[in-house]
Phi, psi and omega in degrees: 000321179296318180296323179295318180295321179294320179297318181297320181295318179296318180297319180296320181294318180296319179299319179296319180296317182298310181293325179294319179294319178299321180294321182288339183265003178287123181291142178293156180294141178286119183292345182265356179297126179078002180265125177238117180259127178247145178232141174240157182219155171231152186233153169241116187292140176282158173285147180308124177080007182236161178254062183236023175271169179208158175231129177248128186251138173237125182250144175227150003289175183298149181163190179260125185230158165238163191224148181229145176236131179053042177062022177276186180297147179283146179230157182283331180285142178267014181240130175249119184253176174059046183254140174270172176298141180157186180256137183228145177251124185244140174222154177234148180224133181272183185295338179270002180087008179280135184247154176277168168290150180290146179236133179268134178233131180250126174257120177258137183296140176262116180276109183291352183267355176298126179084356180271126180235095180275132174243145177229139180238114181268148170233134184236158169240155183290153167262131183295151180257315183232103359284153179298129184214149174266072182234021173280171180209159173230129174241126184253129170251121183246144177221161177108348179203209182205170177066047188280149161232163192227144178225146176244005182241031178083008177104010178288315178229144180238154177225159181285328182285144177267011181244129173248121184247175176057048182255140171279163176298138180157184181257138183233126178278090184279138177229133174249133180236133180268185186297336180262006180088006177286139187234160172219133183241150176197137175278126182242133182257131170261118185270154172289145178302128184284355181093154180283164181300312183295320178298313182295326176296319179294315181298316179297322177298318182291323177297318182290321187260339185234014187301319184291334186262328190233003179233169180054042178091349179291141181214053176300137181068015180077017183238127175236137184247018176301322175281119183304327184292337177293329177295318180294316183297323185255031182301321183292319178298317180298315182295317182294311185289321188268330186250303186292306181273327180070024182271348179228145354290179182306322173265108188305153179288152174286168178301319180295320180293320177297323180294329178299316179291318180299319180300318180292317180299315181292333180284347178131355180044041176254169178296325185273358182276000000 
């Protein structure tokens, strides 16, 4: 009987150990079983060529989440800033470590120049011919946008002023750029000063009366007047020979023709007179 009692006790003890071990080896339940995390996103498009876009993520069901972009480290904020145009992969993770399926988000660049129509109106002043000078100018009036800067070299350099001064006669590739980088281009010509009324009357008179000797390559007496500035330089010789002495041209000028020269001389005998 004693041996039976001892056997029973041993059996009972072994049974307790067996059941106790089985209880300790049961794996805990997976907290992510049956959990489905969904994410939605909204975007703010970046400007073309800039990193100013953003993605805002919303995860469901409600809870505490962290968020990852392009498999990077998780962050507590659901907003990703300073993004350029491109494709991004977003994931969310809850407090138990359960993660959502990845979601692709595409940011397309927003062109701020769509619908912008800049117009520019140039006003120019002449560049003097005699003496030759770089004193022409271009003034640009722009409409259609705001925050303009201006270039006269095709957009290499820009300035805040809409006036370009000290220009020689020629063509200038003007560009106007607004605050968003939208541009408008136009070639603007600075013309040579056409000369004053009195000067042109004198030159036409000389072509008519002295053309064979002093124009079209003619240089009697070593003087050629094809270059307009030579007329200005030699104004005193012209006045003396044609008006005061009346010895040139071979067929003397009429009183009216002499007065044409006198009017120019009295006005200042310059190219612009």
